[in-house]
N, C-alpha and C positions, 0 to 999 in steps of 0.2 A: 234930694240926694240920689245918687246912682248906686247900684250894687255892683261889686267887682265881677260878678258873673254875667252882667248885662251890659250891652252896648246901647246907649240911649238913642243914637242916630240910626233910624231904620234903613237909611241909604248907605251906611258904611260898607266898605268892601267886606264880603263875607262869602263863605262857601254855602251853597244851597243845601238844605235838608229837605228832600222830597218826601212828603208824608203820603203814604200809600195804604191801600187796603186791597182785598182780593179783587174788587171791581176796577180800581184805577191802576193797579200794577201792570196789567198786560199792555196798556197803551204807553205807559212810561217806559217799560222794558223795550218795546219796539222802537222807541225814539232814541234810545241810547246808542252811542257809538259801538261798533262791533266789539272793540276791546273791552268796553265797559260791561257789555252784556256777558262776555265770556268770563270776566272777573267775577261778576255777581253770581253767575252760574257756578263757577269754581268754588266760591265761598258757600254755596248751598243756600243762598238767600231765598226765603219764601215770605210772602206777606202775612206772616203770623204776628199778631200783636206782641210787641216786645223785641222783635228782631230788627236788626239794622246791619247795613254793610257800608263801609267807607270805600268809595271808588277813587283810585288814584288819577291824577292828571297826567299829562304827557311827560312831565318832569319827575314823576314819582311822588309828588306831594298830594295833599288832600284835594281832590277835584270836586266831588260832591258826595252826599250821603243819601242813601235810600233807607227810610225808616218806616216801619209798620207800627203806628201808634194806635192804641185802643181808642176808637172813636167814642166809646161810652165813658171814658175817663178824662175829665177836664185837666187832670194833672199828668197826663201821659208823657208830655214833653219833659217832665222832671227826670225821667230815666236817662235822658241824653246827657245830662250835666256831667256825669262822671264816666259815661261810656265813650264819649267822643275824644279824639286826639286834641292836643292844644290847637287853638285857633278860634276864629270868630265865625258864627254860623247864622243862617237865616232860614226860618221855616217857610216852605213853599208847598202848597198855597198857604197864605197867612191864615191862621186858625180863626174860627168864628169867635171864640172866647180868648182873644189874644192876651188879655191881662192875666188870665188864669194860667195860660201857657208860660208866659214870662215869669210869673210868680213861682210856678212849679219848678222851672229851671233854676231859679235862684235858690229856692228851698232845697232842691235836690243837690245843689253844690255844697251844702252845709256839711262840715265835718268837725267833730269835737276833738281837738288836738292838744289840749292843755297838758296832758300827761304823756304825750308821745315825744320821744327823743328823735333827733334827726337820724341817728345811726340805727339801722335795723328796722326801719319802718317806712314803707312807701308813702304813708299818709302822715308822717311824723312832723312835718313842718307846716305851720300855718302860713298861708300866703294866698296870692290871687289864684282863683280856679284856673285849671288848664283850659277849659272850654268856655267860650262866652257866646251869648245869644243876642242878636239884634232884636230889640223890642219892636214888635209889630207896629206899623203906622197907626196912629190914633190912640195908642196906649200911653198912659201917664207913667213914664219910667220912674220918676221921683216917688210917686205913690207906691208903686210896686217895691221900690227899694226900701221905703219906710216900713212897709208890712214885713218884708223879709228880714230886716234888721231887728224888728221887735220879736219876731218868732225865734230868731237866732238867740236873742237874749234869754228868752224863756227856756229854750232848749239847753243852753249852757247852764242855767241854774239847775235844771232837773238832772243833767248829766254829772254835775259836780258832786263828788262823794261827801258824806256828812262830816268827815274829818276836816274838810276845808270849807264846808258850808253848814254851819250850825245856825241856831236862832239869831246869833249876832250877824252872821253873814247875810241872812235873808233880810233882816232889817237894814243892813248896810246897802243892799241892792235898792231898796226903796229910797234911802237917803241919796244915793247916787243918781237915781232917776229924778228926784226932786231938784238936785243941783243942775242937772242938764236942762230941765225945762223951767227953771226958776219958779218952782212950786214951794209952798210951805210944807214943812214936815216936822213931826214930833214923834219921839219914841218913848214909851212908858215901859220901864224895865224892873224886873225883880219884885221886891217888896212894894214898890210904888204901885204895882198892879192892884194890890189889895186896897191901898189908900185911895186909888182912883176908881174903884168899883168894877174890877175885872177878876172876880175870885176864881172862876173856872179856868181862865187862861193860866193863872198862877198855879192852881192845883195840878193841872196836867204837866206843867213844865218844871215844877219846883224840885223834882228828884234829880235833874241833870246838873252837871257842873257848869253848863252855860245857861245863864238865867233866861227865863221866858220873857217875852216882850211883845208889845203891840206897836207897829209902825202905822202912822196916820198922816197921809199926804193929802193936801188940798191944792187945787189949781183952777184957774179960770175966773171969769167974772162972777162976783158974788150974787148978782141978780140973774144969772143964767139958770137954765133947768138943772136940777140937782141929779147927778148921776153918781151912784156910789157902787164901787166894786169891792168885794170882800174875798180874800183868798186864803185857804187853809195852808198854813206854813209849818207843817210838822217836819223838821229837818231830818229826823229819823224816828221810826216807830218800832220799838222792841215789842210792843203790845203791853208794856208795863207789867204789873204783877200777873196778869193773864197773858203770860209771855207767848210770843209766836213761836212756832217751830222754825228751824233754820230755813227750810224751803220757802216759807212765807216771809221771812225777814230779808231775803237776799236782795230784793229790789226796793227796800224801804227808804233808800235815799230819795226816791221819787215821791215820797208822801207829802212833799211840799209842792207838788205839781199844780195844785189849785192856786197857790200863791204865785207861781211862775206864770200861769195863764192870766191872772189878774194884773200882774206887773206888765206883761206883754200888751194886754188890751189897753192899759193906761198909757203905755208908751205910744201906741197907735193913735189914741185919741188926742194926746197932747201934740204929737208930731204933726198931725193933721190940723192942729189949732181949731178944733171944733168948739163952737161957742156954748160950752156947758160949764157948770160948776162941778168939777170932778173931785171925788173923794176916793182914795184908795186906802183900805184898811187891811193890814196883814198881821194877824196874830201868829207869832213865831215861837215855837217850843221844840223841845226834844222829849219824846215820851220814853223816859229812861226808868231804871230801877235802882232804888236805894232805900234807906230807912225812912225817907220822907215821901215815898211814892203814895199817891192816892190809891184807895183800895176798893175792890168790889164790896158793895154794901154801904159805902160812905154816902152821906147826903151832903151835897154841895149847895151853897148859895149861888145865885147868879145875878148878873147886872139887872136883869129884868125883874127880879124879885121872886121868881119861881124857885122853889127848892127842887133839886134834881137828885134822884137816887141813882147810884152808879151800878149798872147791871154787869158791865164788863169793861175793864180798863183799856181794852184794845179798840174800843169805840170812842177814842179820845177826840177825834177831829171835830165831831159835832159839838163838843163841849166848848172848845175854843171859838168855834164859829158862832155859837149862840151868844156869847158875850159881845163879840164884835158886831153881830147883826143887831143886837139890842142897842148898841151905841149908834150904829148907822140909822136905825129906825127913829131915833129921838128927834132927828131933824126932818122927818117925813120926806125922804127923797122922792123925786118923780119916778126914778127907776133905780131899783136895788137888785144887784146881781151877786150871787156867790158862786165860786168855783171851788170844788173840793174833790180830792181822791178819797171818796167817802166809804164806799161799800163794795165788797166782792159780789154782792147780789146784782149790782148793776152790770158787772162783767158777765155773770152767768146769763143774764137776760139778753144782753145786746152785744157782748164781745168787747174787745179792746178798742175797736175803731169807731164805735158809734155810741158816744156818751148820751145818757138820758138827760132830759131837762124836765123840771116840774114847776108848774105855775097854775094858779087858778084864774089868771087873766087870759080870757079867750082871745082877745085881740093881740096880745103879746105872743101867745102861742102860735097864732097864725102867721104873724110877722117873722118869728124865728124859723118856722118851717119853710117859709118861702125864701128867706135870705140864706138859710143854710144851703139850699140847693144853688142859689145864685152865686155864692162865694166859695162853694165846695168846702165847707167846714161842717161835716155831717153831724147831726144830732137827731134824737128821736124822743118824742114826748111820752112820759109815763104819767099816770094820774096821781093827783093828791087825793087819794080815796079816803074821804072823811071817816067812814066806818072803822078804818084801821086805827084811828086815833086811840080807841079803847085798849089797843094792844100795848100802849105805853103807860097804862095805869100803874100807879104805885100804891102800896098799902101804907107807906109811912111818909111819903113826900108828895109834892104836887105832881110830879111826873117821873117816870123812869126813862133813862135816855136810850134804852134799847127795848125791843119787844120781848126778847127772851125766847122767841120761837123761830122756826126755820124759814118762815114765809115772808115775802114782800119786804125784804130788808132795805132795799133802796127807797121804797115808798115810806116806810115808817121812819127812816132817818130824815127824810125830807119833811115829814109831818112834825117831827120833833123840832126842826129848825123853824118851821112855820109858826110855832108858838111864840117865837121871839120877835116876830115881825107883825105889827098891827097898824102902823101909821103910814108906811110907804105906799105910794099910790100904785106902784106896780112892782112885783117881786118875782124873780125866777132863780131857781137853784139848778146848777149843773154838777152832775156826778161824773167827773172825768177820770180817765185812766192815766193820762199824761205820759204814755210810753208807746212806742211802736215796736212790737216784739220781733217783727221781721220786715226788712226794708221794702218799701213800696214807692211808686213813682212820686217824687217830691217829698218823700217822708223816709229819711234814713232810719235805720234801726237806732233806738235810743229814746231820749227824752223828747216829748212832743207838747206843743201848745194846742190844746183842744178848746174850741168854742171862743177863743180870743178874737179871731178875725170876725167871727159871726157877731159878737157883741159890738165890736167897732163898727161894723156895717149897720147894725141896728141904731146905734147912737148917731151915726152920720145921717141916716135916713130920717130919723125922728126929729133931730135937733140941729141938723147941719145948717139950716137957714134961720135958726132962732134969732 
């Protein structure tokens, strides 16, 4: 498929976008027609990264564009998607990493318009992007389009407020994905969670008026390598009885960002028809407050058989993930991945743009670090530091789900999850933020899919020729 912001034919008529820096700008400036040089000078153009100028042709239309793109940013072309006038453009010279430039342009054109009316909003109407980019020669436009579509799906889910996307809506998104790619899907809901062995998913979500549930999608050849993705689907997190302050609750519609990343990654894998046995597990709940809320000090049973003491009801995500991971682990997948907006500690350590990942598989860690740079889906490794396991000791249960201390919160959360995985051949946990606080090239402000493209690239490299 093609993307509406991309022109698949690299030879299509298009206005050139001359990409310059301080070194190349003088020669290009001297080659311009006198009227073009005067126009660029009148506009105050300088080859500072992020600056551009549109030079008119003899009839007053768009003739060419001079753009100073940051050579250190593979997504720099994404800034042009909404900066350029309507028309079709071609990057000159063609970028070395043409696929990333095209993807950045497509991702940069994304806008969440569901709640914008036509009247009174310049971005209020969904439709074709104003500017389109010719995909550089040799780039698979269909592949770029598939990746951009999956990311847009994930962004839409994160951006949708909880009144329109509860646990039911998250599960419905998995069901819709299954229908599109002819996958099998089952949803376990409400009291059936107890009967089917998911007591912690039930406990976290039982206080809400929209019942908790677990969506379970399977796709691909039954004899293919088993790849299982698990995504935290907390539609909204009040903190439960350990209620959050209003400032911390404002963005909690994005607490299902792990589910969005898992759904997007599954979309990419199925759209590419990779020869794997894919499983997608999304526990979907709302951490609400009522007379049936679970409490600090409660001891919960788990699918794994471990008893879990509740140290804080605002650390609910790891509880629902633990039951889902235990289910995933029962079939000993070749690769088990979870995505979760899990800890503020991860953001303190690495900020919103660089999610940590944790694994004790050294080969997997090396592959993720290498592919992260290759596909420009940044992540950074934190250790599963075994001595911190003792911070989760409980006096009355097998484990407490939080450490109770101020240190190493991202690591202790991952160590808690690690206790529910024993049979998987390889396992990695991503602690994502799922949000871009301020717009960047290819990444508009709002919901974001982090680590999804990275996992797709990993699966394609490891199992693409299986």
